[in-house]
KOLMAR-141292 format. One record per residue (C-alpha): residue in three letters; y, x, z; residue number from 1; chain. Coordinates in Angstrom, 3 decimals, decimal comma. Each point is the difference from the previous one (the first is absolute). Example, Ala and Ser with C-alpha at 12.3 -4.5 7.8 and 13.67 -1.06 7.14 Angstrom:
2
ala;-4,500;12,300;7,800;1;A
ser;3,440;1,370;-0,660;2;A
// end
This chain:
344
met;84,781;136,719;61,959;1;A
ser;2,948;2,686;0,121;2;A
ser;1,727;0,803;3,718;3;A
trp;3,075;-1,820;-0,977;4;A
val;-1,895;-2,983;-0,738;5;A
lys;-2,090;-0,432;3,351;6;A
val;3,416;0,582;1,850;7;A
leu;1,401;-2,552;-1,511;8;A
cys;-3,033;-2,599;-0,075;9;A
cys;-0,450;0,716;3,458;10;A
gly;4,209;-0,390;0,627;11;A
leu;-0,531;-3,387;-2,077;12;A
ala;-3,179;-1,786;2,033;13;A
leu;1,900;1,365;3,465;14;A
phe;3,050;-1,519;-0,829;15;A
trp;-1,592;-3,158;-1,630;16;A
gly;-2,744;-0,068;3,220;17;A
ser;3,830;0,505;2,773;18;A
cys;1,334;-3,415;-2,119;19;A
ala;-3,355;-1,914;0,835;20;A
ala;0,549;1,090;3,315;21;A
ile;2,746;-1,944;0,526;22;A
ser;0,596;-2,672;-2,878;23;A
gly;-2,518;-2,372;1,441;24;A
lys;-0,921;-2,034;2,748;25;A
pro;-0,552;2,369;3,987;26;A
ser;-3,402;0,775;0,642;27;A
ser;-1,991;-2,311;2,355;28;A
gly;-0,728;3,656;1,442;29;A
ser;-2,787;-0,222;3,352;30;A
glu;-0,039;0,318;4,088;31;A
gln;0,606;3,434;0,708;32;A
asp;-1,159;1,528;3,206;33;A
ile;1,693;-0,106;3,184;34;A
asp;-0,366;2,757;2,522;35;A
asp;-0,329;0,047;3,410;36;A
glu;4,002;1,358;0,845;37;A
asp;1,559;-2,694;-2,677;38;A
arg;-2,439;-3,027;2,007;39;A
ala;1,270;1,177;3,524;40;A
arg;4,078;0,337;-1,486;41;A
met;-0,479;-4,236;-1,476;42;A
ala;-1,433;-0,680;3,594;43;A
lys;2,603;1,201;1,805;44;A
val;2,543;-1,544;-1,764;45;A
gly;-2,034;-3,131;0,364;46;A
lys;0,469;0,311;3,410;47;A
gln;3,720;0,638;-0,163;48;A
val;0,745;-2,909;-2,005;49;A
gln;-2,212;-2,829;-1,431;50;A
gly;1,441;-1,771;-3,101;51;A
arg;-1,231;-0,604;-3,546;52;A
ile;0,813;1,950;-2,977;53;A
val;0,140;-1,288;-3,613;54;A
trp;-0,326;2,232;-3,277;55;A
ser;-0,845;-0,351;-3,451;56;A
ser;-3,440;1,968;-1,057;57;A
ser;-1,610;0,121;-3,746;58;A
arg;-3,387;0,769;1,743;59;A
ile;-1,042;-3,386;-1,164;60;A
gly;1,016;0,209;-3,272;61;A
asn;3,305;-0,958;-0,304;62;A
his;2,380;0,097;2,380;63;A
asp;-0,337;-2,288;3,135;64;A
leu;1,363;-0,841;3,573;65;A
phe;-2,295;1,498;2,321;66;A
ser;0,741;-0,045;4,084;67;A
met;-0,502;1,597;2,743;68;A
asn;0,111;1,100;4,607;69;A
thr;2,222;2,840;0,891;70;A
asp;-3,218;2,086;0,347;71;A
gly;-0,981;-0,760;-3,601;72;A
ser;-2,962;-2,658;1,436;73;A
asn;-0,151;-3,494;-1,702;74;A
gln;0,723;0,948;-3,429;75;A
gln;-0,064;-3,643;-2,108;76;A
arg;0,919;-0,942;-3,731;77;A
ile;2,794;-2,429;-0,094;78;A
thr;0,681;-0,722;-3,613;79;A
ala;-2,324;0,883;-3,272;80;A
gly;0,181;-0,231;-3,268;81;A
glu;0,427;1,135;-3,446;82;A
his;4,096;0,236;0,850;83;A
val;1,851;2,968;1,735;84;A
asp;1,318;-1,478;3,142;85;A
trp;2,242;3,296;1,935;86;A
phe;3,026;0,243;2,369;87;A
pro;-1,524;-2,203;3,087;88;A
arg;2,458;-0,872;2,150;89;A
phe;-1,119;-1,739;3,584;90;A
ser;2,260;-3,028;1,103;91;A
pro;2,062;0,397;3,067;92;A
asp;-2,910;-2,412;2,144;93;A
gly;-2,629;2,891;-2,125;94;A
lys;-1,838;-3,644;-1,197;95;A
thr;0,665;0,288;-4,139;96;A
val;-0,467;2,818;-2,153;97;A
met;2,960;-0,040;-2,731;98;A
phe;-0,855;2,184;-2,831;99;A
cys;0,738;0,907;-3,952;100;A
arg;-2,953;-1,302;-2,486;101;A
ser;0,001;0,694;-3,885;102;A
lys;-0,055;-2,804;-2,102;103;A
lys;-2,580;0,791;-2,652;104;A
gly;-3,342;2,967;1,826;105;A
trp;1,562;3,874;0,215;106;A
val;3,684;0,543;-0,040;107;A
tyr;1,659;3,333;0,781;108;A
glu;2,512;0,451;3,774;109;A
arg;2,375;1,377;-2,457;110;A
asp;0,303;-3,502;-1,771;111;A
ala;1,391;-1,161;3,287;112;A
asn;3,450;-0,773;-1,253;113;A
met;-1,686;-2,048;-2,550;114;A
asn;-0,045;-3,095;1,027;115;A
phe;-1,527;-1,633;-2,291;116;A
lys;-3,424;1,401;1,150;117;A
trp;0,455;-1,020;3,136;118;A
asp;-0,214;-2,937;2,928;119;A
val;-0,058;0,077;3,783;120;A
phe;-2,491;-1,640;1,750;121;A
ser;-0,994;0,191;3,428;122;A
val;-3,280;-0,483;1,812;123;A
asp;-0,761;-0,480;3,374;124;A
ala;-0,609;3,357;2,098;125;A
ala;-3,313;-0,665;0,192;126;A
gly;-0,900;-1,600;-3,501;127;A
gly;-0,695;-3,093;-2,385;128;A
asn;3,884;-2,318;0,239;129;A
gln;1,410;1,631;-2,880;130;A
lys;3,170;-1,461;-1,715;131;A
lys;2,188;1,531;-2,563;132;A
val;3,489;0,027;1,908;133;A
ala;2,404;1,694;-2,646;134;A
glu;-0,539;-0,723;-3,995;135;A
asn;1,090;3,688;-2,144;136;A
ala;0,798;2,212;3,102;137;A
cys;-1,125;2,885;1,556;138;A
trp;1,194;1,832;3,213;139;A
gly;-0,735;-2,671;2,495;140;A
thr;1,563;-0,023;3,112;141;A
trp;0,489;-2,523;3,614;142;A
ile;2,923;0,220;1,096;143;A
gly;-0,600;-2,966;2,733;144;A
glu;-2,872;-2,108;0,888;145;A
gln;0,764;-2,251;-3,058;146;A
gln;2,294;1,884;-2,203;147;A
ile;-1,730;3,098;-2,863;148;A
met;1,794;1,755;-1,800;149;A
phe;-1,144;1,777;-2,823;150;A
ser;1,561;1,760;-3,873;151;A
arg;0,225;-1,184;-3,679;152;A
lys;1,032;3,560;-1,461;153;A
thr;3,618;-0,189;0,316;154;A
gln;0,246;-3,133;2,340;155;A
val;-0,452;-0,283;3,445;156;A
phe;-1,301;-3,735;1,847;157;A
val;-1,024;-1,424;2,574;158;A
lys;-1,700;-2,848;0,896;159;A
asp;-0,526;-2,590;2,761;160;A
leu;-3,762;-0,987;-0,418;161;A
asp;0,038;-3,578;1,834;162;A
ser;3,122;-0,700;-2,866;163;A
gly;-1,029;1,764;-3,012;164;A
glu;4,054;0,907;-0,809;165;A
glu;0,762;3,471;-1,051;166;A
thr;3,565;2,130;0,280;167;A
leu;0,383;2,023;-1,820;168;A
leu;1,132;3,139;2,542;169;A
ala;0,959;2,860;-2,764;170;A
asp;0,086;1,101;-3,744;171;A
ser;0,231;3,596;-0,294;172;A
arg;1,594;-0,858;-3,726;173;A
lys;2,857;-1,613;2,310;174;A
val;0,981;2,915;1,955;175;A
ala;1,912;3,228;-2,537;176;A
ala;-1,641;2,120;2,783;177;A
leu;-3,725;-1,099;-0,640;178;A
gly;0,324;-0,231;-3,724;179;A
gly;-2,526;-2,594;-0,827;180;A
ala;-3,221;2,750;1,806;181;A
asp;-2,895;-1,552;0,973;182;A
leu;0,181;-1,503;3,403;183;A
gln;-3,490;1,648;1,482;184;A
gln;-1,381;-0,972;3,726;185;A
pro;2,966;-1,667;1,361;186;A
gln;-0,107;0,077;4,008;187;A
met;2,569;-1,897;1,663;188;A
ser;1,431;1,324;3,273;189;A
pro;-0,081;-1,681;3,604;190;A
asp;3,153;-1,040;0,092;191;A
gly;-0,622;-2,326;-3,611;192;A
lys;3,684;2,278;-1,616;193;A
phe;-2,183;2,919;-2,289;194;A
leu;-2,299;0,905;-2,187;195;A
ala;-2,037;3,134;0,170;196;A
ile;-1,140;0,265;-3,572;197;A
thr;-1,358;2,435;-2,660;198;A
leu;1,339;0,373;-3,262;199;A
arg;-1,806;0,026;-3,269;200;A
gly;0,164;-0,960;-3,506;201;A
ser;3,896;1,662;-0,763;202;A
met;0,301;1,665;3,542;203;A
arg;-2,161;2,196;2,058;204;A
glu;0,945;0,287;3,007;205;A
thr;-0,353;-1,760;3,809;206;A
gly;2,887;-1,555;1,230;207;A
ile;1,764;-3,246;2,572;208;A
leu;1,625;-2,930;-1,435;209;A
asn;2,695;-1,402;1,807;210;A
leu;-1,227;-3,648;-0,700;211;A
glu;4,043;-1,632;0,655;212;A
lys;2,483;2,505;-1,508;213;A
lys;-3,285;1,331;-2,973;214;A
ser;0,414;3,420;0,964;215;A
trp;-1,849;2,639;-0,629;216;A
ala;-0,677;2,668;2,423;217;A
gln;-2,891;2,698;-1,758;218;A
thr;-2,348;1,414;2,682;219;A
gly;-2,151;2,493;-1,949;220;A
glu;-2,717;0,357;-2,298;221;A
gly;-3,961;-0,775;-0,039;222;A
cys;-0,435;-3,857;0,557;223;A
gln;-1,478;-2,679;3,173;224;A
ile;2,829;-0,332;1,686;225;A
asn;-0,669;-1,441;2,912;226;A
trp;1,772;-1,206;3,156;227;A
his;-0,703;0,904;3,262;228;A
pro;-0,620;-3,544;2,398;229;A
ala;3,090;0,770;1,944;230;A
gly;2,203;0,252;-3,187;231;A
gly;1,906;3,731;1,203;232;A
arg;-1,945;1,673;-2,054;233;A
ile;-1,901;0,054;-3,609;234;A
tyr;-3,045;1,695;-1,371;235;A
trp;-1,504;0,913;-3,866;236;A
val;-2,281;3,126;-1,475;237;A
asn;2,105;2,328;-1,919;238;A
pro;-2,101;2,064;-2,172;239;A
ser;-0,119;3,366;2,129;240;A
gly;-1,746;1,545;2,565;241;A
asn;-3,887;1,302;1,057;242;A
gly;-1,596;-2,138;-2,593;243;A
gly;2,563;-0,742;-2,710;244;A
ser;1,479;-2,833;1,737;245;A
glu;0,840;-1,071;3,581;246;A
val;1,837;-2,281;2,362;247;A
phe;3,908;0,152;0,646;248;A
ser;2,293;-1,822;3,162;249;A
val;3,811;-0,315;-0,061;250;A
glu;1,599;-2,152;2,516;251;A
val;3,060;-2,391;-1,909;252;A
lys;2,468;-2,303;1,414;253;A
ala;1,778;-2,577;-1,972;254;A
gly;-2,276;0,513;-2,606;255;A
gln;0,526;3,919;-0,327;256;A
pro;-1,163;3,028;1,169;257;A
val;1,402;1,295;2,713;258;A
lys;0,193;3,573;-0,697;259;A
lys;-1,353;2,340;-3,518;260;A
cys;-2,926;1,564;1,730;261;A
asp;-1,960;2,940;-2,031;262;A
tyr;-4,232;-0,641;-0,404;263;A
glu;-1,291;1,494;3,458;264;A
glu;3,141;-2,692;1,882;265;A
met;-1,608;-2,387;-2,334;266;A
arg;-3,942;0,296;-0,013;267;A
phe;-1,763;-2,917;2,451;268;A
val;-3,841;0,868;-1,223;269;A
asp;-1,574;3,082;-2,170;270;A
ile;-3,910;0,091;1,233;271;A
pro;-0,705;3,470;0,199;272;A
ser;-3,352;0,785;-2,239;273;A
arg;-1,508;-0,774;-3,132;274;A
ile;0,581;-4,045;-0,477;275;A
ser;3,210;0,585;0,432;276;A
his;2,175;-1,804;-3,106;277;A
glu;0,928;-3,446;2,030;278;A
tyr;1,503;-3,360;-1,362;279;A
phe;-0,765;-3,359;0,451;280;A
pro;2,359;0,442;4,138;281;A
gln;-0,184;-3,708;2,391;282;A
met;1,109;0,134;3,588;283;A
ser;-1,200;-2,551;2,147;284;A
lys;2,398;-2,467;1,765;285;A
asp;0,404;1,963;2,966;286;A
ala;0,694;3,202;-1,985;287;A
lys;-2,944;2,515;1,910;288;A
trp;-2,504;-0,258;-2,496;289;A
leu;0,368;0,844;-3,743;290;A
val;-3,059;-0,798;-2,807;291;A
trp;0,238;1,724;-2,979;292;A
ala;-2,257;1,696;-3,322;293;A
ala;-0,034;3,442;-0,971;294;A
thr;-2,798;2,148;-2,323;295;A
gln;-1,099;3,208;-0,803;296;A
arg;0,239;-0,465;-3,214;297;A
gly;1,953;-1,986;-2,829;298;A
his;2,928;-2,424;0,223;299;A
asp;-0,521;-3,123;-1,956;300;A
his;0,748;-2,308;2,337;301;A
asp;-2,577;-2,044;-0,862;302;A
ile;-2,872;1,887;-1,201;303;A
ala;0,279;3,637;1,943;304;A
asp;-2,884;0,063;3,265;305;A
tyr;2,577;-0,920;2,951;306;A
glu;-0,754;-0,930;3,477;307;A
val;1,546;-1,312;2,723;308;A
his;1,075;1,135;3,373;309;A
ile;1,864;-0,123;2,879;310;A
trp;2,652;1,108;2,321;311;A
glu;1,039;-0,176;3,504;312;A
ile;3,866;0,643;-1,109;313;A
gly;1,629;2,468;1,763;314;A
thr;-3,490;1,989;0,431;315;A
asp;-1,245;3,137;-1,349;316;A
pro;-0,578;-1,069;-3,609;317;A
glu;-2,947;2,012;0,397;318;A
asn;-1,493;-3,004;2,174;319;A
cys;0,507;-2,276;-2,951;320;A
thr;-3,766;-1,810;-0,344;321;A
arg;-1,864;-0,459;-3,081;322;A
met;-0,855;-3,645;-0,327;323;A
thr;-1,995;-0,278;-3,603;324;A
phe;-2,793;2,127;-1,933;325;A
his;-0,542;-1,533;-2,865;326;A
ser;0,728;1,774;-3,301;327;A
gly;1,979;-2,868;-1,444;328;A
asn;3,603;-1,171;-0,499;329;A
asp;0,659;-0,604;3,842;330;A
arg;4,119;-0,906;0,243;331;A
trp;2,768;-2,027;1,953;332;A
pro;-1,471;-0,555;2,959;333;A
asp;2,001;-2,087;2,448;334;A
ile;-0,625;-0,369;3,789;335;A
phe;0,402;-3,316;2,037;336;A
ile;0,094;0,538;4,031;337;A
pro;-0,721;-3,088;2,049;338;A
gly;2,995;-0,151;2,008;339;A
ala;1,717;2,452;-1,176;340;A
val;3,478;-0,553;1,372;341;A
arg;3,163;1,446;-2,821;342;A
ala;1,078;3,462;0,591;343;A
gln;3,865;0,022;0,951;344;A
// end
């Protein structure tokens, strides 16, 4: 066989191998060793804050929900089945977890805006008592003890769980500045006046929608925008930094960034290590802790080997603590701290 044919064959093998790596379900992976330094870090966090972390993991073969203490102990599987369960969010009292579930088996997260592929469910934080709370919906979040919010492609709805009544809150097809874009991961401001949204489809940016004026304030690139619990800041993932992503944060007032900032001013956290491709940031109610997941290789949110981390906000990012040690996919963590008071 000539040398150029050998090169072509090798190239095709590599191409198809790489496609296979990203086109199917994630690997269930395997447990990884935890060294003494990491164990000590987790134990230290557990002494500083007593709470629970919930996240989505492929370690059993499909994406199920798991929870653990803030020192990494008492890991529990709280959902099981052939579906993809992800985007878990603790209820305000920490007793219930809301999450997105695929209607049929394996579905990519990149299809999150195809609402007909998903439903929103709830489950007791300890497992059991699963209920469908929204049909053909995704990105469910809590906005009260019995009120939730979710997306259906270009629309955002709120729902009262007691009455079952749904109310349309926003529609990108009726806001000129949004141009019919898909409304991803909408997050309501603490005062209920604004939505922080990631736009996908016809537009790709993050920003804040004024619900009364129907005006849009672009905040930047990236995704996964969210509110500081006190409401005076936002944070999101930006495609920059040590591992190709980092978490930014800026001050906002009346739904607008207070000033234009450069990257150094906006940088909130960027892990100075090899595992530094950060995504899925979620702040604790008291704004003292941040959980997220990061990977050293790859990017696909539901396939790459992301690992859950926790960080005491305001300390050196080098002091962040890795919480999962598994070669499967671990993503979308949330944290609940009993007795925590909302930051002001």
